[in-house]
C-alpha positions, 0 to 999 in steps of 0.5 A: 715059774709056771702058774696062773696069772690073775689081773688086777681087773679080775681080783673082784670077780675072783673074790666073788667067785670064792664067796659063791662057794663058801664063806670067805673072811678077808682083810677090810679097812676099819676106822682110823685105817686099821685092817681086820679080818671080816666076813666078805659081804662086798668083794669091793671092801676087801683090802689086799694091799696092807702091812698087817691086820690088827689081829691075826686070823687066830681069832676065829680058831681061839676066840677071846672069850667062850662058854665051855659049858653051862650047869645047874646047881639044883641037880648038878647037871651040866651041858657042854657047848657045841663047837662048830667048824669055821669052814671058811676060806681065809683070803689075803693071809700073810704067810707069817700069820698062817705060820702062826696058826701052824704053830698053834696047831702044834701047841694044841695037838700035842699032849692033851689035844684042845678040842675046841680049837681043833674043831674050829680049825676043820674045813679052813682053806687058806689063800695067802698073798705076798707083802712089802715088808715095812719097818717092823716086819722081821719075818725073814729073820725067823725063817718066813720069806714073804713068798713062803707058801707052806700050809696054803691052798692057793697063793697070790704073788703080787706083780705090777700088773696083778698076781701070780696065782700058784695052786698048791693043793687039791682044795685050792685047785677046786676053788678055781673050778668054773672061774675063767678070768685067769691065764697061764703065766710064764716067767719070774715074779719079783722077789726083791723085798727088803727088810728093814728090821732083822735079828742079828742071829738065827735060832741056832745061836739064840739057843745059846744066847738066851741060855746065858741071858736070864740075868741080863740087865735089859729086863729091868731096863725095859721094865721101867718103860713098860706099862704092863698093859698086855697089848703085846700078848693080845695082838700076838699071833702065837700067844695062846694062854687063857684062864678058865672061870666059873660065873654063877647066876644071881639066883645061884641056880645055874651058871657057866664055865667060861674061858678067856685069853689071858696074858703073862704080861698081866700082873694077875697072870701068876696069881694063885690062892692066897694072893701070891704072885710069882712074877710080880715084877715087870721085869720078870714078866717081860723076860718070861714072854721073850723066852717063850718066843725064843727058848722054852718052846724053841728048845723042844722044836728047834724053831722060834715061836715068834713069826716076825709080824712086828705087832708087839712092837708097833702096837706097844704104847711104850714103843718097846721093840722085841727086835731091839731086845733080842739084838741087844741080848745077842750083842751082850752075849758076843761081847761076854764071849770075847771077854771070856776069851781074852781072860782065858788067853791071859790065864794061859799066858 
């Protein structure tokens, strides 16, 4: 491969060079070792060697809570809130998180475009970085190799001596203007990442598996462990469901219309007027969440809507694994197919 080489000693100057051009958000270590994306004030605080951030960069384009408009009840007037572009460089993004952003782009561009999200997305520049898979990553099973550079402007491939810097777009090339601490690289960078977690089947087969798994007993089995906290929804980089509510001031003269993220694992998610809850049981809510990742949207796009980051598993207080659930469905489906073939052979004989 032909590219540029960035030594370990040049990483901090590289970050400072980026920050001199534009606001930079990068992974930082917080309390108890958690990694979060924060605005860079000191390049030495940036952590590029990390497994995963607590929350993905989605939070900058789809905030957990926002005010859509403010209104006055005395004259029935209202004012929409102005939405600003994030207009920043996102440094050290793992490719599964950017693939999640691209999936959100699909969700919010089609049918009725969601203007707030799309406005914030304008001007975002992404500098990716490869990573070492841990016991919870399974992104390769959903078609995302650790060195997949789709959507990035620059990408840093780790080596023992530093990084191979791959320039992918004109915007990425512009970021390097005036930065002299890089040299030409000739050779191959390491590509031997091993995944300890993986799905038993590709999406092409999962389509059929999920078409025959609606009544699988695993939904009730897992529901006995689940506490219904919604952590899996909150940390998932491709979840985007929200609720809209009106909050009227105590004087009843004005108020605001606010939007906040919601989650299908929460009991009140399907509650309607009169108190009816359409997915009252945890088993039904869990099934719906997994089907959203591997069937409902996937039947349209042909792609899984899970990016294999492992967050829903590693942060689940009950230790429920999405990989174990999907693999159990595949195993049960294969067993049923063998049984059906045996029964058919018996009939023909």
